[in-house]
PDB file of N, CA, C and O in Angstrom:
ATOM      1  N   MET A   1     -27.894 -26.870   2.709  1.00  0.00           N
ATOM      2  CA  MET A   1     -27.226 -26.666   4.084  1.00  0.00           C
ATOM      3  C   MET A   1     -27.800 -26.319   5.316  1.00  0.00           C
ATOM      4  O   MET A   1     -28.292 -25.200   5.464  1.00  0.00           O
ATOM      5  N   LYS A   2     -27.792 -27.424   6.517  1.00  0.00           N
ATOM      6  CA  LYS A   2     -28.481 -27.199   7.527  1.00  0.00           C
ATOM      7  C   LYS A   2     -27.889 -25.746   8.304  1.00  0.00           C
ATOM      8  O   LYS A   2     -26.872 -25.166   7.922  1.00  0.00           O
ATOM      9  N   LEU A   3     -28.772 -25.279   9.504  1.00  0.00           N
ATOM     10  CA  LEU A   3     -28.606 -24.121   9.925  1.00  0.00           C
ATOM     11  C   LEU A   3     -27.127 -24.834  11.229  1.00  0.00           C
ATOM     12  O   LEU A   3     -26.531 -23.885  11.737  1.00  0.00           O
ATOM     13  N   LYS A   4     -26.630 -26.150  11.682  1.00  0.00           N
ATOM     14  CA  LYS A   4     -25.759 -26.150  12.346  1.00  0.00           C
ATOM     15  C   LYS A   4     -24.921 -26.284  11.572  1.00  0.00           C
ATOM     16  O   LYS A   4     -23.816 -26.071  12.069  1.00  0.00           O
ATOM     17  N   SER A   5     -24.898 -26.590  10.369  1.00  0.00           N
ATOM     18  CA  SER A   5     -23.831 -26.373   9.497  1.00  0.00           C
ATOM     19  C   SER A   5     -22.818 -24.940   8.947  1.00  0.00           C
ATOM     20  O   SER A   5     -21.606 -24.775   8.811  1.00  0.00           O
ATOM     21  N   ILE A   6     -24.207 -23.942   8.704  1.00  0.00           N
ATOM     22  CA  ILE A   6     -24.006 -22.752   8.604  1.00  0.00           C
ATOM     23  C   ILE A   6     -23.427 -21.920   9.771  1.00  0.00           C
ATOM     24  O   ILE A   6     -22.588 -21.043   9.569  1.00  0.00           O
ATOM     25  N   LYS A   7     -23.865 -22.201  10.905  1.00  0.00           N
ATOM     26  CA  LYS A   7     -23.378 -21.882  12.111  1.00  0.00           C
ATOM     27  C   LYS A   7     -21.698 -22.006  12.386  1.00  0.00           C
ATOM     28  O   LYS A   7     -20.790 -21.198  12.585  1.00  0.00           O
ATOM     29  N   GLU A   8     -21.831 -23.729  12.266  1.00  0.00           N
ATOM     30  CA  GLU A   8     -20.106 -23.679  12.109  1.00  0.00           C
ATOM     31  C   GLU A   8     -19.652 -23.249  10.958  1.00  0.00           C
ATOM     32  O   GLU A   8     -20.468 -23.953  10.363  1.00  0.00           O
ATOM     33  N   TRP A   9     -19.177 -22.811  10.235  1.00  0.00           N
ATOM     34  CA  TRP A   9     -19.259 -22.465   9.020  1.00  0.00           C
ATOM     35  C   TRP A   9     -18.896 -20.666   9.280  1.00  0.00           C
ATOM     36  O   TRP A   9     -17.865 -20.030   9.060  1.00  0.00           O
ATOM     37  N   LEU A  10     -20.011 -20.312   9.741  1.00  0.00           N
ATOM     38  CA  LEU A  10     -19.472 -18.537  10.112  1.00  0.00           C
ATOM     39  C   LEU A  10     -18.743 -18.679  11.579  1.00  0.00           C
ATOM     40  O   LEU A  10     -17.918 -17.786  11.776  1.00  0.00           O
ATOM     41  N   SER A  11     -18.865 -19.477  12.473  1.00  0.00           N
ATOM     42  CA  SER A  11     -17.943 -19.522  13.718  1.00  0.00           C
ATOM     43  C   SER A  11     -16.399 -19.761  13.372  1.00  0.00           C
ATOM     44  O   SER A  11     -15.540 -19.061  13.909  1.00  0.00           O
ATOM     45  N   ALA A  12     -16.001 -20.982  12.269  1.00  0.00           N
ATOM     46  CA  ALA A  12     -14.632 -20.912  11.506  1.00  0.00           C
ATOM     47  C   ALA A  12     -14.206 -19.668  10.929  1.00  0.00           C
ATOM     48  O   ALA A  12     -13.114 -19.100  10.944  1.00  0.00           O
ATOM     49  N   LYS A  13     -15.348 -19.365  10.401  1.00  0.00           N
ATOM     50  CA  LYS A  13     -15.068 -17.965   9.484  1.00  0.00           C
ATOM     51  C   LYS A  13     -14.390 -17.134  10.158  1.00  0.00           C
ATOM     52  O   LYS A  13     -13.310 -16.690   9.769  1.00  0.00           O
ATOM     53  N   LEU A  14     -15.083 -16.746  11.526  1.00  0.00           N
ATOM     54  CA  LEU A  14     -15.263 -15.661  12.157  1.00  0.00           C
ATOM     55  C   LEU A  14     -13.817 -15.568  13.516  1.00  0.00           C
ATOM     56  O   LEU A  14     -13.323 -14.600  14.094  1.00  0.00           O
ATOM     57  N   THR A  15     -13.534 -17.059  13.600  1.00  0.00           N
ATOM     58  CA  THR A  15     -12.162 -17.210  14.541  1.00  0.00           C
ATOM     59  C   THR A  15     -11.139 -17.632  13.892  1.00  0.00           C
ATOM     60  O   THR A  15     -10.248 -18.054  14.630  1.00  0.00           O
ATOM     61  N   SER A  16     -10.872 -17.691  12.504  1.00  0.00           N
ATOM     62  CA  SER A  16      -9.871 -18.182  11.381  1.00  0.00           C
ATOM     63  C   SER A  16      -8.731 -17.489  12.192  1.00  0.00           C
ATOM     64  O   SER A  16      -8.950 -16.846  13.219  1.00  0.00           O
ATOM     65  N   ASP A  17      -7.475 -17.678  11.635  1.00  0.00           N
ATOM     66  CA  ASP A  17      -6.329 -16.921  11.903  1.00  0.00           C
ATOM     67  C   ASP A  17      -6.284 -15.865  11.011  1.00  0.00           C
ATOM     68  O   ASP A  17      -6.525 -15.829   9.804  1.00  0.00           O
ATOM     69  N   GLU A  18      -5.763 -14.578  12.188  1.00  0.00           N
ATOM     70  CA  GLU A  18      -5.571 -13.661  11.776  1.00  0.00           C
ATOM     71  C   GLU A  18      -3.811 -12.754  11.266  1.00  0.00           C
ATOM     72  O   GLU A  18      -3.403 -11.602  11.410  1.00  0.00           O
ATOM     73  N   GLN A  19      -3.207 -14.027  10.651  1.00  0.00           N
ATOM     74  CA  GLN A  19      -2.056 -13.686  10.117  1.00  0.00           C
ATOM     75  C   GLN A  19      -2.135 -12.567   9.261  1.00  0.00           C
ATOM     76  O   GLN A  19      -1.283 -11.687   9.382  1.00  0.00           O
ATOM     77  N   GLY A  20      -2.798 -12.490   8.632  1.00  0.00           N
ATOM     78  CA  GLY A  20      -3.217 -11.661   7.344  1.00  0.00           C
ATOM     79  C   GLY A  20      -3.406 -10.184   7.905  1.00  0.00           C
ATOM     80  O   GLY A  20      -2.962  -9.298   7.175  1.00  0.00           O
ATOM     81  N   VAL A  21      -3.784  -9.938   8.660  1.00  0.00           N
ATOM     82  CA  VAL A  21      -3.980  -8.805   9.517  1.00  0.00           C
ATOM     83  C   VAL A  21      -3.128  -8.206  10.079  1.00  0.00           C
ATOM     84  O   VAL A  21      -3.021  -6.980  10.098  1.00  0.00           O
ATOM     85  N   THR A  22      -2.217  -9.214  10.755  1.00  0.00           N
ATOM     86  CA  THR A  22      -1.004  -8.651  11.434  1.00  0.00           C
ATOM     87  C   THR A  22      -0.348  -8.427   9.868  1.00  0.00           C
ATOM     88  O   THR A  22       0.216  -7.359  10.102  1.00  0.00           O
ATOM     89  N   ILE A  23      -0.127  -8.625   8.849  1.00  0.00           N
ATOM     90  CA  ILE A  23       0.609  -8.685   7.674  1.00  0.00           C
ATOM     91  C   ILE A  23       0.692  -7.238   7.077  1.00  0.00           C
ATOM     92  O   ILE A  23       1.569  -6.676   6.421  1.00  0.00           O
ATOM     93  N   VAL A  24      -0.652  -6.798   7.582  1.00  0.00           N
ATOM     94  CA  VAL A  24      -1.441  -5.377   6.819  1.00  0.00           C
ATOM     95  C   VAL A  24      -1.237  -4.269   7.844  1.00  0.00           C
ATOM     96  O   VAL A  24      -1.302  -3.109   7.438  1.00  0.00           O
ATOM     97  N   GLU A  25      -1.022  -4.481   8.993  1.00  0.00           N
ATOM     98  CA  GLU A  25      -0.512  -3.832  10.180  1.00  0.00           C
ATOM     99  C   GLU A  25       1.112  -3.309  10.245  1.00  0.00           C
ATOM    100  O   GLU A  25       1.596  -2.228  10.580  1.00  0.00           O
ATOM    101  N   TYR A  26       1.693  -4.512   9.792  1.00  0.00           N
ATOM    102  CA  TYR A  26       3.188  -4.115   9.374  1.00  0.00           C
ATOM    103  C   TYR A  26       3.424  -3.594   8.389  1.00  0.00           C
ATOM    104  O   TYR A  26       4.339  -2.771   8.342  1.00  0.00           O
ATOM    105  N   ALA A  27       2.594  -3.941   7.169  1.00  0.00           N
ATOM    106  CA  ALA A  27       2.789  -2.867   6.065  1.00  0.00           C
ATOM    107  C   ALA A  27       2.459  -1.318   6.127  1.00  0.00           C
ATOM    108  O   ALA A  27       2.924  -0.439   5.402  1.00  0.00           O
ATOM    109  N   ILE A  28       1.673  -1.208   7.021  1.00  0.00           N
ATOM    110  CA  ILE A  28       0.799   0.650   7.330  1.00  0.00           C
ATOM    111  C   ILE A  28       2.032   1.050   8.410  1.00  0.00           C
ATOM    112  O   ILE A  28       2.116   2.276   8.490  1.00  0.00           O
ATOM    113  N   MET A  29       2.873   0.448   9.142  1.00  0.00           N
ATOM    114  CA  MET A  29       3.953   0.757  10.084  1.00  0.00           C
ATOM    115  C   MET A  29       4.706   1.089   8.724  1.00  0.00           C
ATOM    116  O   MET A  29       4.761   2.242   8.299  1.00  0.00           O
ATOM    117  N   LEU A  30       5.162   0.238   8.208  1.00  0.00           N
ATOM    118  CA  LEU A  30       6.387   0.186   7.331  1.00  0.00           C
ATOM    119  C   LEU A  30       6.471   1.840   6.427  1.00  0.00           C
ATOM    120  O   LEU A  30       7.321   2.618   5.992  1.00  0.00           O
ATOM    121  N   VAL A  31       5.197   1.717   6.508  1.00  0.00           N
ATOM    122  CA  VAL A  31       4.913   2.695   5.133  1.00  0.00           C
ATOM    123  C   VAL A  31       4.736   4.524   6.207  1.00  0.00           C
ATOM    124  O   VAL A  31       5.012   5.658   5.818  1.00  0.00           O
ATOM    125  N   LEU A  32       4.223   4.091   7.469  1.00  0.00           N
ATOM    126  CA  LEU A  32       4.288   5.712   8.020  1.00  0.00           C
ATOM    127  C   LEU A  32       5.892   5.534   8.090  1.00  0.00           C
ATOM    128  O   LEU A  32       6.474   6.155   7.200  1.00  0.00           O
ATOM    129  N   VAL A  33       6.734   4.798   8.987  1.00  0.00           N
ATOM    130  CA  VAL A  33       8.197   4.869   8.632  1.00  0.00           C
ATOM    131  C   VAL A  33       8.938   5.702   7.775  1.00  0.00           C
ATOM    132  O   VAL A  33       9.715   6.641   7.953  1.00  0.00           O
ATOM    133  N   ALA A  34       8.465   5.074   6.745  1.00  0.00           N
ATOM    134  CA  ALA A  34       8.894   5.732   5.539  1.00  0.00           C
ATOM    135  C   ALA A  34       8.619   7.140   4.746  1.00  0.00           C
ATOM    136  O   ALA A  34       9.257   7.836   3.956  1.00  0.00           O
ATOM    137  N   VAL A  35       7.489   7.185   5.296  1.00  0.00           N
ATOM    138  CA  VAL A  35       6.671   8.867   5.305  1.00  0.00           C
ATOM    139  C   VAL A  35       7.661   9.480   6.309  1.00  0.00           C
ATOM    140  O   VAL A  35       8.443  10.296   5.823  1.00  0.00           O
ATOM    141  N   VAL A  36       7.751   9.258   7.479  1.00  0.00           N
ATOM    142  CA  VAL A  36       8.780  10.278   8.475  1.00  0.00           C
ATOM    143  C   VAL A  36       9.818  10.104   8.062  1.00  0.00           C
ATOM    144  O   VAL A  36      10.298  11.235   8.137  1.00  0.00           O
ATOM    145  N   VAL A  37      10.730   9.342   7.565  1.00  0.00           N
ATOM    146  CA  VAL A  37      12.153   9.287   6.861  1.00  0.00           C
ATOM    147  C   VAL A  37      12.534  10.541   6.061  1.00  0.00           C
ATOM    148  O   VAL A  37      13.521  11.276   6.102  1.00  0.00           O
ATOM    149  N   ILE A  38      11.045  10.532   5.075  1.00  0.00           N
ATOM    150  CA  ILE A  38      11.233  11.164   4.058  1.00  0.00           C
ATOM    151  C   ILE A  38      11.379  12.704   4.046  1.00  0.00           C
ATOM    152  O   ILE A  38      12.120  13.444   3.399  1.00  0.00           O
ATOM    153  N   ILE A  39      10.048  13.039   5.343  1.00  0.00           N
ATOM    154  CA  ILE A  39       9.703  14.054   6.075  1.00  0.00           C
ATOM    155  C   ILE A  39      11.067  14.426   6.505  1.00  0.00           C
ATOM    156  O   ILE A  39      11.446  15.581   6.308  1.00  0.00           O
ATOM    157  N   ALA A  40      11.774  13.639   7.022  1.00  0.00           N
ATOM    158  CA  ALA A  40      12.539  13.913   7.969  1.00  0.00           C
ATOM    159  C   ALA A  40      13.892  14.824   7.212  1.00  0.00           C
ATOM    160  O   ALA A  40      14.423  15.853   7.630  1.00  0.00           O
ATOM    161  N   ASN A  41      14.216  13.998   5.918  1.00  0.00           N
ATOM    162  CA  ASN A  41      15.266  13.983   5.533  1.00  0.00           C
ATOM    163  C   ASN A  41      15.406  15.003   4.328  1.00  0.00           C
ATOM    164  O   ASN A  41      15.332  14.257   3.352  1.00  0.00           O
ATOM    165  N   PRO A  42      15.541  16.082   3.933  1.00  0.00           N
ATOM    166  CA  PRO A  42      15.593  17.048   2.734  1.00  0.00           C
ATOM    167  C   PRO A  42      16.000  16.653   1.643  1.00  0.00           C
ATOM    168  O   PRO A  42      15.492  16.838   0.537  1.00  0.00           O
ATOM    169  N   ALA A  43      17.351  15.842   2.039  1.00  0.00           N
ATOM    170  CA  ALA A  43      17.821  15.232   0.157  1.00  0.00           C
ATOM    171  C   ALA A  43      16.772  14.575  -0.117  1.00  0.00           C
ATOM    172  O   ALA A  43      16.129  14.929  -1.106  1.00  0.00           O
ATOM    173  N   ILE A  44      16.332  13.488   0.647  1.00  0.00           N
ATOM    174  CA  ILE A  44      15.557  12.209  -0.007  1.00  0.00           C
ATOM    175  C   ILE A  44      14.352  13.025  -0.531  1.00  0.00           C
ATOM    176  O   ILE A  44      13.733  12.479  -1.444  1.00  0.00           O
ATOM    177  N   GLN A  45      13.916  14.212  -0.126  1.00  0.00           N
ATOM    178  CA  GLN A  45      12.855  14.704  -0.398  1.00  0.00           C
ATOM    179  C   GLN A  45      13.403  15.493  -1.838  1.00  0.00           C
ATOM    180  O   GLN A  45      12.491  15.521  -2.664  1.00  0.00           O
ATOM    181  N   THR A  46      14.198  15.897  -2.148  1.00  0.00           N
ATOM    182  CA  THR A  46      14.831  16.909  -3.052  1.00  0.00           C
ATOM    183  C   THR A  46      15.168  15.842  -4.674  1.00  0.00           C
ATOM    184  O   THR A  46      15.209  16.189  -5.854  1.00  0.00           O
ATOM    185  N   ALA A  47      15.369  14.399  -3.970  1.00  0.00           N
ATOM    186  CA  ALA A  47      15.499  12.947  -4.875  1.00  0.00           C
ATOM    187  C   ALA A  47      14.472  12.923  -5.199  1.00  0.00           C
ATOM    188  O   ALA A  47      14.203  13.675  -6.136  1.00  0.00           O
ATOM    189  N   LEU A  48      13.403  12.108  -4.651  1.00  0.00           N
ATOM    190  CA  LEU A  48      11.774  11.872  -4.658  1.00  0.00           C
ATOM    191  C   LEU A  48      11.815  12.988  -5.771  1.00  0.00           C
ATOM    192  O   LEU A  48      12.205  12.777  -6.920  1.00  0.00           O
ATOM    193  N   SER A  49      11.301  14.376  -5.224  1.00  0.00           N
ATOM    194  CA  SER A  49      10.837  15.138  -6.223  1.00  0.00           C
ATOM    195  C   SER A  49      11.448  15.279  -7.622  1.00  0.00           C
ATOM    196  O   SER A  49      10.707  15.299  -8.604  1.00  0.00           O
ATOM    197  N   THR A  50      13.012  15.392  -7.761  1.00  0.00           N
ATOM    198  CA  THR A  50      13.447  14.966  -9.177  1.00  0.00           C
ATOM    199  C   THR A  50      12.665  13.867  -9.582  1.00  0.00           C
ATOM    200  O   THR A  50      11.588  14.162 -10.099  1.00  0.00           O
ATOM    201  N   LEU A  51      12.912  12.800  -9.485  1.00  0.00           N
ATOM    202  CA  LEU A  51      12.533  11.608  -9.968  1.00  0.00           C
ATOM    203  C   LEU A  51      10.994  11.634 -10.467  1.00  0.00           C
ATOM    204  O   LEU A  51      10.624  11.623 -11.641  1.00  0.00           O
ATOM    205  N   PHE A  52      10.137  11.675  -9.247  1.00  0.00           N
ATOM    206  CA  PHE A  52       9.050  12.056  -9.829  1.00  0.00           C
ATOM    207  C   PHE A  52       8.846  13.184 -10.930  1.00  0.00           C
ATOM    208  O   PHE A  52       8.117  12.760 -11.827  1.00  0.00           O
ATOM    209  N   SER A  53       9.182  14.225 -11.093  1.00  0.00           N
ATOM    210  CA  SER A  53       9.400  15.507 -11.790  1.00  0.00           C
ATOM    211  C   SER A  53      10.293  14.430 -13.375  1.00  0.00           C
ATOM    212  O   SER A  53       9.825  14.806 -14.450  1.00  0.00           O
ATOM    213  N   GLY A  54      10.796  13.904 -13.445  1.00  0.00           N
ATOM    214  CA  GLY A  54      11.584  13.180 -14.176  1.00  0.00           C
ATOM    215  C   GLY A  54      10.514  12.123 -15.094  1.00  0.00           C
ATOM    216  O   GLY A  54      10.545  12.052 -16.323  1.00  0.00           O
ATOM    217  N   ILE A  55       9.775  11.500 -14.395  1.00  0.00           N
ATOM    218  CA  ILE A  55       8.655  10.724 -14.710  1.00  0.00           C
ATOM    219  C   ILE A  55       7.539  11.091 -15.448  1.00  0.00           C
ATOM    220  O   ILE A  55       6.843  10.534 -16.297  1.00  0.00           O
ATOM    221  N   SER A  56       7.553  12.510 -14.733  1.00  0.00           N
ATOM    222  CA  SER A  56       6.142  12.906 -15.314  1.00  0.00           C
ATOM    223  C   SER A  56       6.362  13.671 -16.578  1.00  0.00           C
ATOM    224  O   SER A  56       5.483  13.688 -17.440  1.00  0.00           O
ATOM    225  N   SER A  57       7.636  14.383 -16.749  1.00  0.00           N
ATOM    226  CA  SER A  57       7.949  14.975 -17.702  1.00  0.00           C
ATOM    227  C   SER A  57       8.024  13.741 -19.292  1.00  0.00           C
ATOM    228  O   SER A  57       7.573  13.921 -20.424  1.00  0.00           O
ATOM    229  N   PHE A  58       8.738  12.617 -18.743  1.00  0.00           N
ATOM    230  CA  PHE A  58       8.954  11.410 -19.595  1.00  0.00           C
ATOM    231  C   PHE A  58       7.466  11.076 -20.244  1.00  0.00           C
ATOM    232  O   PHE A  58       7.318  10.934 -21.458  1.00  0.00           O
ATOM    233  N   LEU A  59       6.159  10.945 -19.090  1.00  0.00           N
ATOM    234  CA  LEU A  59       5.242  10.909 -19.638  1.00  0.00           C
ATOM    235  C   LEU A  59       4.047  11.848 -20.505  1.00  0.00           C
ATOM    236  O   LEU A  59       3.012  11.619 -21.131  1.00  0.00           O
ATOM    237  N   ASN A  60       4.879  13.043 -20.124  1.00  0.00           N
ATOM    238  CA  ASN A  60       3.782  14.188 -20.736  1.00  0.00           C
ATOM    239  C   ASN A  60       4.287  14.184 -22.574  1.00  0.00           C
ATOM    240  O   ASN A  60       3.500  14.435 -23.487  1.00  0.00           O
ATOM    241  N   ALA A  61       5.663  13.861 -22.742  1.00  0.00           N
ATOM    242  CA  ALA A  61       6.506  14.111 -23.721  1.00  0.00           C
ATOM    243  C   ALA A  61       5.817  13.142 -24.660  1.00  0.00           C
ATOM    244  O   ALA A  61       5.606  13.411 -25.843  1.00  0.00           O
ATOM    245  N   GLY A  62       5.305  11.427 -23.784  1.00  0.00           N
ATOM    246  CA  GLY A  62       5.118  10.484 -24.515  1.00  0.00           C
ATOM    247  C   GLY A  62       3.735  10.594 -25.120  1.00  0.00           C
ATOM    248  O   GLY A  62       3.423  10.218 -26.250  1.00  0.00           O
ATOM    249  N   ALA A  63       2.610  11.401 -23.835  1.00  0.00           N
ATOM    250  CA  ALA A  63       1.586  11.887 -24.328  1.00  0.00           C
ATOM    251  C   ALA A  63       1.326  12.745 -25.212  1.00  0.00           C
ATOM    252  O   ALA A  63       0.308  12.725 -25.904  1.00  0.00           O
ATOM    253  N   SER A  64       2.039  13.413 -25.261  1.00  0.00           N
ATOM    254  CA  SER A  64       1.992  14.430 -26.471  1.00  0.00           C
ATOM    255  C   SER A  64       2.481  13.995 -28.275  1.00  0.00           C
ATOM    256  O   SER A  64       2.170  14.503 -29.352  1.00  0.00           O
ATOM    257  N   GLY A  65       3.282  12.941 -27.933  1.00  0.00           N
ATOM    258  CA  GLY A  65       3.554  12.322 -28.961  1.00  0.00           C
ATOM    259  C   GLY A  65       2.369  11.422 -29.633  1.00  0.00           C
ATOM    260  O   GLY A  65       2.144  11.624 -30.826  1.00  0.00           O
ATOM    261  N   LEU A  66       1.807  10.705 -29.129  1.00  0.00           N
ATOM    262  CA  LEU A  66       0.208  10.172 -29.025  1.00  0.00           C
ATOM    263  C   LEU A  66      -0.680  11.326 -30.296  1.00  0.00           C
ATOM    264  O   LEU A  66      -1.073  10.997 -31.415  1.00  0.00           O
ATOM    265  N   SER A  67      -0.776  12.538 -29.711  1.00  0.00           N
ATOM    266  CA  SER A  67      -1.651  13.498 -30.693  1.00  0.00           C
ATOM    267  C   SER A  67      -1.559  13.900 -31.663  1.00  0.00           C
ATOM    268  O   SER A  67      -2.447  14.622 -32.119  1.00  0.00           O
TER     269      SER A  67
END
């Protein structure tokens, strides 16, 4: 590769479409909103706690059955 083509390639990479960054930013905002909603609503906290406790119990029972 010639120096000019490397320079053009690097320039194209640095000035490329930033749509992926926008998607990541929206995903981060969505997660933050979800966390705020979960913290603000005790019913959701209880339901999630129950759900994860059930999953944990299920996994522990399966793991103890392997021994």
